[in-house]
RODO-2510 file (C-alpha; in nm, 4 decimals, decimal comma):
residues 401
     n   res          X          Y          Z
     1     x    19,7167    14,7103    14,1454
     2     x    19,6522    14,8230    14,5032
     3     x    19,5911    15,1852    14,6042
     4     x    19,7176    15,2389    14,9598
     5     x    19,5957    15,5319    15,1675
     6     x    19,8907    15,4871    15,4010
     7     x    20,2442    15,3618    15,3536
     8     x    20,1642    15,1422    15,6543
     9     x    19,9533    14,9211    15,4272
    10     x    20,2749    14,8064    15,2574
    11     x    20,5210    14,5886    15,4489
    12     x    20,8284    14,7825    15,5574
    13     x    21,0762    14,5096    15,4653
    14     x    20,9281    14,4619    15,1181
    15     x    20,9187    14,8361    15,0425
    16     x    21,2771    14,8870    15,1586
    17     x    21,3872    14,5836    14,9577
    18     x    21,2574    14,7535    14,6424
    19     x    21,4381    15,0746    14,7404
    20     x    21,7639    14,8800    14,7651
    21     x    21,6954    14,7108    14,4322
    22     x    21,6313    15,0388    14,2483
    23     x    21,9017    15,2440    14,4187
    24     x    22,2106    15,0387    14,3450
    25     x    22,1922    14,8365    14,6666
    26     x    22,1848    15,1540    14,8802
    27     x    21,8981    15,2314    15,1174
    28     x    21,7960    15,5818    15,0131
    29     x    21,7126    15,7652    15,3391
    30     x    21,4278    15,9791    15,2048
    31     x    21,2617    15,6880    15,0295
    32     x    21,2744    15,4509    15,3241
    33     x    20,9449    15,3190    15,4526
    34     x    21,0364    15,4723    15,7897
    35     x    21,0754    15,8200    15,6362
    36     x    20,7413    15,8140    15,4552
    37     x    20,5704    15,6662    15,7613
    38     x    20,7101    15,9453    15,9799
    39     x    20,5651    16,2019    15,7394
    40     x    20,2223    16,0447    15,7714
    41     x    20,2133    15,9472    16,1392
    42     x    20,3475    16,2861    16,2512
    43     x    20,0645    16,4561    16,0636
    44     x    20,3059    16,6391    15,8313
    45     x    20,1913    16,4742    15,5052
    46     x    19,8268    16,3745    15,5301
    47     x    19,5011    16,4518    15,3536
    48     x    19,4407    16,7222    15,6163
    49     x    19,7630    16,9009    15,5158
    50     x    19,6946    16,8605    15,1434
    51     x    19,9020    16,5447    15,0968
    52     x    19,6559    16,2575    15,0720
    53     x    19,8567    15,9313    15,0405
    54     x    19,7595    15,7108    14,7450
    55     x    20,0675    15,4906    14,7171
    56     x    20,0509    15,2252    14,4458
    57     x    20,1613    14,8633    14,4777
    58     x    20,1604    14,5530    14,2592
    59     x    20,1919    14,2113    14,4222
    60     x    20,2656    13,8727    14,2734
    61     x    20,0166    13,5871    14,2823
    62     x    20,1911    13,4626    14,5972
    63     x    20,1654    13,8044    14,7650
    64     x    20,5205    13,9336    14,7202
    65     x    20,5672    14,3029    14,6386
    66     x    20,6751    14,3437    14,2748
    67     x    20,6493    14,7205    14,2293
    68     x    20,5432    15,0306    14,4212
    69     x    20,5619    15,4087    14,4084
    70     x    20,4878    15,7023    14,6401
    71     x    20,1791    15,8922    14,5242
    72     x    19,9746    16,1733    14,6764
    73     x    19,6504    16,3545    14,6049
    74     x    19,7503    16,7202    14,6378
    75     x    19,5135    17,0087    14,7144
    76     x    19,7881    17,2735    14,6700
    77     x    20,1422    17,3057    14,5300
    78     x    20,3395    17,3757    14,8462
    79     x    20,6431    17,1657    14,9347
    80     x    20,7171    17,0401    14,5817
    81     x    21,0039    17,2624    14,4532
    82     x    20,8974    17,2258    14,0910
    83     x    20,6620    17,5179    14,0682
    84     x    20,3305    17,5054    13,8837
    85     x    20,1483    17,7961    14,0497
    86     x    20,1134    17,9730    13,7127
    87     x    19,9398    17,6680    13,5704
    88     x    19,6916    17,6684    13,8589
    89     x    19,6252    18,0404    13,8068
    90     x    19,5622    17,9853    13,4350
    91     x    19,3074    17,7145    13,5150
    92     x    19,1352    17,9410    13,7668
    93     x    19,1197    18,2348    13,5245
    94     x    18,9457    18,0096    13,2755
    95     x    18,6905    17,8861    13,5269
    96     x    18,8503    17,5428    13,5680
    97     x    18,9666    17,3618    13,8795
    98     x    19,3363    17,2716    13,8978
    99     x    19,3296    17,1029    14,2369
   100     x    19,3324    16,8264    14,3343
   101     x    19,6151    16,6808    14,1283
   102     x    19,8261    16,3661    14,1519
   103     x    20,1879    16,3927    14,2630
   104     x    20,4533    16,1215    14,2557
   105     x    20,7247    16,2615    14,4821
   106     x    20,8711    16,2616    14,8321
   107     x    20,6953    16,5353    15,0321
   108     x    20,9077    16,8430    15,1054
   109     x    21,2199    16,6634    14,9778
   110     x    21,3592    16,7851    14,6413
   111     x    21,6316    16,5245    14,6013
   112     x    21,7113    16,2660    14,3380
   113     x    21,5553    15,9306    14,4246
   114     x    21,3911    15,6444    14,2324
   115     x    21,0136    15,6715    14,2286
   116     x    20,9057    15,3610    14,0346
   117     x    21,0319    15,0896    14,2679
   118     x    21,0343    14,7478    14,1060
   119     x    21,1925    14,4039    14,1015
   120     x    21,2543    14,4366    13,7263
   121     x    21,1661    14,6628    13,4326
   122     x    20,8685    14,4458    13,3406
   123     x    20,7122    14,5071    13,6824
   124     x    20,8069    14,8747    13,6599
   125     x    20,6375    14,9098    13,3225
   126     x    20,3247    14,7417    13,4593
   127     x    20,3163    14,9900    13,7471
   128     x    20,3726    15,2843    13,5109
   129     x    20,0788    15,1675    13,3031
   130     x    19,8721    15,1269    13,6178
   131     x    19,9554    15,4856    13,7150
   132     x    19,8562    15,6012    13,3658
   133     x    19,5228    15,4191    13,3884
   134     x    19,4548    15,5595    13,7352
   135     x    19,5366    15,9110    13,6158
   136     x    19,3139    15,8866    13,3103
   137     x    19,0190    15,7470    13,5009
   138     x    19,0520    16,0014    13,7826
   139     x    19,0740    16,2842    13,5287
   140     x    18,7598    16,1657    13,3492
   141     x    18,5303    16,1089    13,6466
   142     x    18,5041    16,0968    14,0252
   143     x    18,4265    15,7262    14,0629
   144     x    18,7767    15,5961    14,1381
   145     x    18,9109    15,8531    14,3861
   146     x    18,5921    16,0325    14,4822
   147     x    18,7163    16,3440    14,3004
   148     x    18,8441    16,4435    13,9584
   149     x    19,2081    16,5392    13,9089
   150     x    19,3573    16,7791    13,6530
   151     x    19,7178    16,6693    13,6168
   152     x    19,9863    16,4221    13,7188
   153     x    20,3387    16,5277    13,8211
   154     x    20,6368    16,3005    13,8939
   155     x    20,9366    16,4883    14,0329
   156     x    21,3160    16,4448    14,0581
   157     x    21,3346    16,1324    13,8471
   158     x    21,6214    15,8914    13,7959
   159     x    21,7114    15,7752    13,4460
   160     x    21,5094    15,4559    13,4958
   161     x    21,2099    15,6611    13,6146
   162     x    21,2365    15,8735    13,3017
   163     x    21,2446    15,5619    13,0867
   164     x    20,9271    15,4349    13,2522
   165     x    20,7294    15,7584    13,2847
   166     x    20,8245    15,9863    12,9949
   167     x    20,7436    15,9964    12,6258
   168     x    20,5707    15,6922    12,4831
   169     x    20,6658    15,4731    12,7771
   170     x    20,3097    15,5121    12,9067
   171     x    19,9807    15,5835    12,7331
   172     x    19,9776    15,9298    12,8931
   173     x    20,2645    16,0661    12,6772
   174     x    20,3958    16,2849    12,9579
   175     x    20,6063    16,5965    12,8997
   176     x    20,9409    16,6545    13,0706
   177     x    21,0502    16,9552    13,2721
   178     x    21,3987    17,0505    13,3896
   179     x    21,5235    17,2384    13,6954
   180     x    21,8800    17,3110    13,8051
   181     x    22,0257    17,2168    14,1417
   182     x    22,3812    17,2342    14,2743
   183     x    22,5718    16,9214    14,3762
   184     x    22,9270    16,8482    14,4904
   185     x    23,1215    16,5473    14,3695
   186     x    23,3894    16,3756    14,5754
   187     x    23,6345    16,3435    14,2888
   188     x    23,9612    16,5261    14,2339
   189     x    23,9481    16,6586    13,8745
   190     x    24,3200    16,6029    13,8261
   191     x    24,3309    16,2387    13,9395
   192     x    23,9729    16,1181    13,9072
   193     x    24,0020    15,9786    14,2609
   194     x    23,8102    16,0750    14,5777
   195     x    23,9619    16,3525    14,7850
   196     x    24,1750    16,2361    15,0775
   197     x    24,1118    16,5492    15,2839
   198     x    23,9367    16,8859    15,2717
   199     x    24,2602    17,0688    15,1875
   200     x    24,3011    16,8531    14,8785
   201     x    23,9548    16,9657    14,7697
   202     x    24,0599    17,3274    14,8278
   203     x    24,3746    17,2773    14,6227
   204     x    24,1597    17,1695    14,3270
   205     x    23,9844    17,5086    14,3203
   206     x    24,1039    17,8207    14,1490
   207     x    24,3039    18,0596    14,3631
   208     x    24,0275    18,3135    14,4241
   209     x    23,7691    18,0585    14,5345
   210     x    24,0224    17,8744    14,7496
   211     x    24,1239    18,1985    14,9198
   212     x    23,7605    18,3003    14,9789
   213     x    23,6680    17,9676    15,1364
   214     x    23,9640    17,9776    15,3723
   215     x    23,8710    18,3340    15,4680
   216     x    23,5088    18,2341    15,5325
   217     x    23,6138    17,9418    15,7499
   218     x    23,8408    18,1699    15,9555
   219     x    23,5600    18,4223    16,0018
   220     x    23,3241    18,1471    16,1174
   221     x    23,5672    18,0280    16,3852
   222     x    23,5047    18,3086    16,6334
   223     x    23,6434    18,2735    16,9837
   224     x    23,4354    18,0370    17,1937
   225     x    23,2705    17,8617    16,8963
   226     x    23,2402    17,4831    16,9035
   227     x    23,0978    17,2687    16,6225
   228     x    22,9623    16,9181    16,6836
   229     x    22,8535    16,6525    16,4372
   230     x    22,5771    16,4502    16,5981
   231     x    22,4268    16,1351    16,4524
   232     x    22,0552    16,0778    16,4883
   233     x    22,1194    15,7725    16,7039
   234     x    22,3065    15,9914    16,9539
   235     x    22,1162    16,3204    16,9455
   236     x    21,9697    16,4314    17,2772
   237     x    21,6179    16,5652    17,3198
   238     x    21,7625    16,9108    17,3895
   239     x    21,9776    16,9094    17,0752
   240     x    21,6870    16,8000    16,8574
   241     x    21,4544    17,0582    17,0111
   242     x    21,7155    17,3267    16,9481
   243     x    21,7470    17,2178    16,5858
   244     x    21,3706    17,2428    16,5495
   245     x    21,3759    17,5913    16,7002
   246     x    21,6322    17,6911    16,4357
   247     x    21,4383    17,5194    16,1570
   248     x    21,1145    17,6967    16,2537
   249     x    21,2914    18,0316    16,2860
   250     x    21,4184    18,0060    15,9275
   251     x    21,0630    17,9652    15,8009
   252     x    20,9355    18,2506    16,0148
   253     x    21,2093    18,4796    15,8823
   254     x    21,0674    18,4122    15,5359
   255     x    20,7129    18,4838    15,6605
   256     x    20,6145    18,1197    15,6284
   257     x    20,5250    17,8247    15,8493
   258     x    20,7324    17,5059    15,8767
   259     x    20,6045    17,2069    15,6841
   260     x    20,7371    16,9529    15,9333
   261     x    20,6795    16,9199    16,3072
   262     x    20,9062    16,8122    16,5909
   263     x    20,7329    16,4741    16,6090
   264     x    20,8517    16,3987    16,2560
   265     x    21,2163    16,4633    16,3409
   266     x    21,1911    16,2676    16,6652
   267     x    21,0477    15,9710    16,4801
   268     x    21,3239    15,9844    16,2172
   269     x    21,5979    15,9839    16,4793
   270     x    21,4319    15,6876    16,6487
   271     x    21,3541    15,4756    16,3425
   272     x    21,6447    15,5597    16,1092
   273     x    21,8898    15,7628    16,3149
   274     x    22,1890    15,5949    16,1508
   275     x    22,1133    15,7995    15,8376
   276     x    22,0661    16,1338    16,0141
   277     x    22,3396    16,3925    16,0749
   278     x    22,2896    16,7107    16,2766
   279     x    22,5659    16,9704    16,2924
   280     x    22,5339    17,2083    16,5861
   281     x    22,7346    17,5220    16,6589
   282     x    22,7640    17,6523    17,0143
   283     x    22,9125    17,9833    17,1294
   284     x    23,0504    17,9810    17,4826
   285     x    22,8617    17,6530    17,5409
   286     x    22,5283    17,8002    17,4253
   287     x    22,3828    17,6572    17,1009
   288     x    22,3476    17,9195    16,8269
   289     x    22,2915    17,7311    16,4990
   290     x    22,2052    17,3870    16,3645
   291     x    22,1846    17,2083    16,0305
   292     x    22,0167    16,8782    15,9363
   293     x    22,1278    16,6189    15,6806
   294     x    22,0196    16,2808    15,5490
   295     x    22,2842    16,0465    15,4150
   296     x    22,3712    15,7041    15,2819
   297     x    22,7093    15,5528    15,2020
   298     x    22,6818    15,7111    14,8555
   299     x    22,5120    16,0496    14,8994
   300     x    22,4747    16,3274    15,1534
   301     x    22,1640    16,5442    15,1365
   302     x    22,1573    16,8924    15,2851
   303     x    21,8073    16,9619    15,4082
   304     x    21,7562    17,2276    15,6788
   305     x    21,9391    17,5035    15,8620
   306     x    21,8677    17,7768    16,1110
   307     x    22,0275    17,9962    16,3765
   308     x    21,9309    18,2050    16,6772
   309     x    22,2319    18,4354    16,6445
   310     x    22,3765    18,5648    16,3192
   311     x    22,7504    18,5001    16,3150
   312     x    22,9824    18,5673    16,0184
   313     x    22,9878    18,2881    15,7588
   314     x    22,8364    18,0339    15,9993
   315     x    22,5728    17,9372    15,7431
   316     x    22,8423    17,8428    15,4914
   317     x    23,0336    17,6494    15,7556
   318     x    22,7402    17,4412    15,8818
   319     x    22,5682    17,3874    15,5473
   320     x    22,8598    17,3389    15,3062
   321     x    23,2104    17,3122    15,4492
   322     x    23,1264    17,0789    15,7349
   323     x    22,9171    16,8737    15,4919
   324     x    23,1999    16,8448    15,2393
   325     x    23,4448    16,7526    15,5164
   326     x    23,2070    16,4833    15,6362
   327     x    23,1634    16,3477    15,2832
   328     x    23,5395    16,3318    15,2321
   329     x    23,5946    16,1567    15,5657
   330     x    23,3187    15,9027    15,5005
   331     x    23,4021    15,8443    15,1336
   332     x    23,0582    15,9681    15,0240
   333     x    23,0481    16,0250    14,6482
   334     x    22,7961    16,3078    14,6187
   335     x    22,6638    16,5950    14,8288
   336     x    22,3304    16,7401    14,7137
   337     x    22,3120    17,0953    14,8430
   338     x    21,9371    17,1382    14,7993
   339     x    21,7182    17,3502    14,5738
   340     x    21,8390    17,6710    14,4085
   341     x    22,1371    17,8850    14,5095
   342     x    22,3993    17,9961    14,2572
   343     x    22,6187    18,1000    14,5528
   344     x    22,6881    17,7285    14,6053
   345     x    22,9085    17,7245    14,2960
   346     x    23,1675    17,9432    14,4703
   347     x    23,1913    17,6669    14,7311
   348     x    23,2643    17,3802    14,4954
   349     x    22,9141    17,2717    14,3977
   350     x    22,8222    17,2578    14,0290
   351     x    22,4939    17,2714    13,8335
   352     x    22,3019    16,9489    13,7852
   353     x    21,9837    16,9154    13,5795
   354     x    21,6925    16,7386    13,7460
   355     x    21,4048    16,6000    13,5388
   356     x    21,0343    16,5683    13,6123
   357     x    20,7379    16,4321    13,4156
   358     x    20,4020    16,6067    13,3764
   359     x    20,0677    16,5036    13,2316
   360     x    19,7942    16,7585    13,1582
   361     x    19,4540    16,6083    13,0876
   362     x    19,2686    16,9107    12,9505
   363     x    19,3431    16,9415    12,5784
   364     x    19,3010    17,3197    12,5805
   365     x    19,5862    17,3506    12,8294
   366     x    19,8029    17,0608    12,7111
   367     x    19,9514    17,2331    12,4035
   368     x    20,0212    17,5733    12,5684
   369     x    20,1928    17,4001    12,8622
   370     x    20,3984    17,1792    12,6290
   371     x    20,5092    17,4902    12,4369
   372     x    20,6001    17,6577    12,7642
   373     x    20,8019    17,3545    12,8736
   374     x    20,9960    17,3497    12,5463
   375     x    21,0903    17,7172    12,5854
   376     x    21,1727    17,6667    12,9524
   377     x    21,3904    17,3635    12,8745
   378     x    21,5936    17,5582    12,6174
   379     x    21,6415    17,8411    12,8661
   380     x    21,7453    17,6038    13,1431
   381     x    21,9942    17,4260    12,9180
   382     x    22,1540    17,7577    12,8243
   383     x    22,1537    17,8615    13,1890
   384     x    22,3221    17,5389    13,3010
   385     x    22,5837    17,5684    13,0245
   386     x    22,6622    17,9249    13,1256
   387     x    22,6898    17,8275    13,4913
   388     x    22,9266    17,5421    13,4071
   389     x    23,1672    17,7939    13,2589
   390     x    23,2030    17,9535    13,6018
   391     x    23,2958    17,6463    13,8024
   392     x    23,5166    17,7036    14,1045
   393     x    23,7573    17,4301    13,9951
   394     x    24,0861    17,5213    13,8341
   395     x    24,0437    17,2958    13,5333
   396     x    23,6975    17,4282    13,4558
   397     x    23,5469    17,0926    13,5409
   398     x    23,1761    17,0282    13,5024
   399     x    22,9663    16,7981    13,7169
   400     x    22,8659    16,4744    13,5508
   401     x    22,6637    16,1840    13,6857
***
């Protein structure tokens, strides 16, 4: 097994071939070699920013890539969206060091994507065992990575990932953790078929929600407003710079700093622009708001939004309604609206449980954390069930994968 300190050490074509293999023949935009390379080469996800790449790869005797996964040595817990700050504080209070830790995830990107990329389950199991061995050795001493780690976390896992990384599938006996997101499905509950148009989607909602959405869309369409959908292959430097201004402003409004820099977004639009969508709103020919999406032929991923002028309901228009319209027009099956946000349910998105795997090496902390995860899981299941009872759809439909 090879430990790679840059995604550049793995051939782009071979990595992307595994992504296609493990993602139903679809090139997942956030798992593309180009996406991970942009994170590293832009300086957004590097050892200096607390994301030290340690990607794993297994090659055949003839040199072909059999299995790989994205892995990072983390010196903090920012940009993960499955929060373990309380665990780190507990370690610190007991005089123990929580960081660094190992993280199998896509930096700053809380979306469902395969993590154990493999040609077949045999190769995937071999890689999972290799990850387990690496984790154990790095938790026991500093010889392998030059530092000791406390824990391993693998986030937003597919069903195959869960099979390979959870329970007795590896010698680590990882514990699972659940979080709730909100996704939209392009399927009319009454017919089981994709929606033909946005109005058909509206007609599937209950009267109150349908009326509210139409009212919000009218409020957003103030005089002089123009909305453009711009693909990454066509975005101008000015449009991308304006998006980044909006993106940065959103972070500043929350008293934070943006994780990603303009170089990252420029590189994405250059290397994989066919999977980038930017929606820009202009008022009297002056840009006022912008949203950023990744997409494939199967899924649309809402990622970032920002504005320089607060206009009524414009956030809902650029982040949800334009996205749903785009998905309907393109025949995209799912729209992932991002982390958190119960307000998304009123706009046709429904709760979806996302699963992660966690390994805690210290025996004194392992049992308390496992007990916490069991209680949290029961709470999250009850929460998701309660949310499902308040779906915006007339038939009380729930979202199912």
